[in-house]
N, C-alpha and C positions, 0 to 999 in steps of 0.2 A: 806210403800209406799202407804198407803191408803190415799185417798184424792187428790193424784196428778194424773192428767189425762195426758197421753202422747199426744203429738201433733197428729193431724189427719194425717193419712197416715204413721205414724211411724211403723217400722217393729218390733213389740214386740211379744213375745211368747203369743199365745192365741188370738191375735188381728186379725181382718179380713184382714189386709194389706192395701196397698194404694187404694185409691178410683179408681174404674175401668175407669172412663171417663176422669179424669183430665189429665193424661199423653197423652192420645189419642188426647184430645183437643189441647194440646200444640204442638204435632207433626203436626196435620192438620193445625193449625194456622201458624206455621213456614213454612210449605210447601206452603201454599197459598200465604204468603207474598213473599217468594222466587220466586214462579212462576210469580207473578205480576211484580216483579223486573226484571226478565229475559224478560218478554213480553215488558215492557217499554224500556229496553235497546235494544231489537232486532227490535222494530218498525221502527226506521229510516232506517235500512238496508232493511227490508221487503218492506217498502214504496218506496224505491229507485228502486225496480223492476217494478213498475207500469210504463206505457207509459208516456212519457213527455207530458206536457200540449200542446205544439205545435203540437204533433202527434195526441192527442185526438181532438184537434180543427179541424183537417183534417180527422176525421173519415168518414165524408161524404162530398162530393163536388158536387155542382149543376153546370151544364154546359149548357149554352144557345147555341143551335144549329142553330139558325135562320140565322146567318151570314156566315155559312159554305156552300159553293157551291159544287156541284158535282166535284170530283177530288181534293178537298182541304182537308187538315188535320190540326188540331191544337194539341198542346201538353199542357196538364194541369198537375198539381202536385197533387197527392193524397197519403197521408202517406209517403211523401218523395220520391215517385216513379213517373217517367214520365208515363202519360197515353196518348196513341195515340187515338184521336177521328177523324176518317176518314169517309167522305161521299164518298162512292164508286160510280164510274160511272157504267152505265149499262154494259159496256164491262168488267170491273173488276168483277162485280157480276157474269156475265156469265162465265168468266174464273175460278172463284172460285168454281162455282157449277159443272163445267164439269170435274173436276179433278178425275182421277181414284184413289180411296182410297187405292187400293192395292199397289200403288207406293209410298205411304207416310210412313215415319218412325213412325210418331205418327198419325195414321189415325183418322180423325174427319171430318164429313161432315160440309160444310159451314153453313148449317141450325142449327147446334148445337153450333155455335160460334157467331151467331147474333140473335137479337130479331126481327130486321127489316133489310131486305137485304141491304139497302143503307147505314146503319150505322154500322161501325166496331169499337168497343171499345176494346183496348188491353193495357196490362201493357207493357210498352216499354223497357223491359230489356231482353236481349238475355239470353236464357236458358243455355248457355254454361258457361259464366263467368260473367253474369249480366252487360255486356256492353250495351250501348244504340245504337241500330241499326238505320241506316238512311233509309228513304223511297227512293226507287230507281225505280220509275215508268217508267223510260226510257226503262228498259229491256222489258216491255210489248209492247211498241210502236216499238222498234227496231227489235223485233223478233229474238234476238240473242241467244235464248235458255234460257234467264233469266225467272224469275217467276213473275216479275212485282210488287213485294212487297217491303220488307225491306232487307237491306244488312248490316251485321255486319262486318265492316272493320277490326276488331281486329283479327279474326280467319277465316273469310270467310263464315260464315253461311248465307244462303239465305232463305227468307220466301216469301210465295206467297201472293196473294191479300186477303187472309183470315187469314194471320199471321201464317200459318202452315209451319213447317220446311221442306225444300225441298232439301237442299244441305249444306254440312259443318258439323262441329263437334257438333252443338247444339243437345241435345237429345230429346227435346220436342218443341211443338208449343209455340208461344208467349201466355202467359196466358190471359184469359178474366176475368176482375174483375167483381164483383157483381155490377149490375147497374139496374136501372128501369127508364122507361119513365114516367115522371110526367105529360107531355103533349106532343104534337107533336114537340115542340121546346125546351124542357128542359129535361135533364136526371139527375138523382142523382146517383153518383158513391159511392159505399160503403154500 
C-alpha cells in the first residue's frame, strides 16, 4: 500500500482524522441558510402586524380652531377614533374648576386635563364599552342635577364639562389625547 494516499479526512489507523473545521463549516452554512429561509418565510406575517397605512397617515392630525366659537364643539377623526374639540364657555370652565375632587370616581383637576382652559380636547369614546357619548349641555342650563357634559345613552354614563365621569358604569374619565398648540388657532393631535 505504499504510494497510495488515502483521501483527506478518511478515518485510517494512524491518520489524524477528519479536518476539524470542514464539518463545522458545513453545519454553520446549513444553519445560516435555514435561518435565512425561515426569516424570508416569516416576514409577510411579521409585516402584517404593523399598523395599516391609513392609520399611519393619521398618526397626527392638525385642527384649525379659528372657526369654533365659545360653546361649540367639532369632532375630528384621529387613528380611527372620534376626538371632541370643544371651546368651553366661561360658565363651563367655572363649573369644571369648582368640582370637589373627593366626589369624583376618577379624581383629576380640570387644570390637569387642559392646556388652555377654554379648549377641551378628548377622545370621544366612553370608558365603559367604547360607545360614543353625546354632548348634553342642556343639563347645565336646566339645573336638573346633570353635569353639563357628555351622556352615553348606551348605559347611562354621564361626564361633566371637563370630561370626568360623574355618574354611571364608566370607570374612568374620557381620555385626553396627546396634543400641542402650534399657534393660537392650530393644534396638532398625536
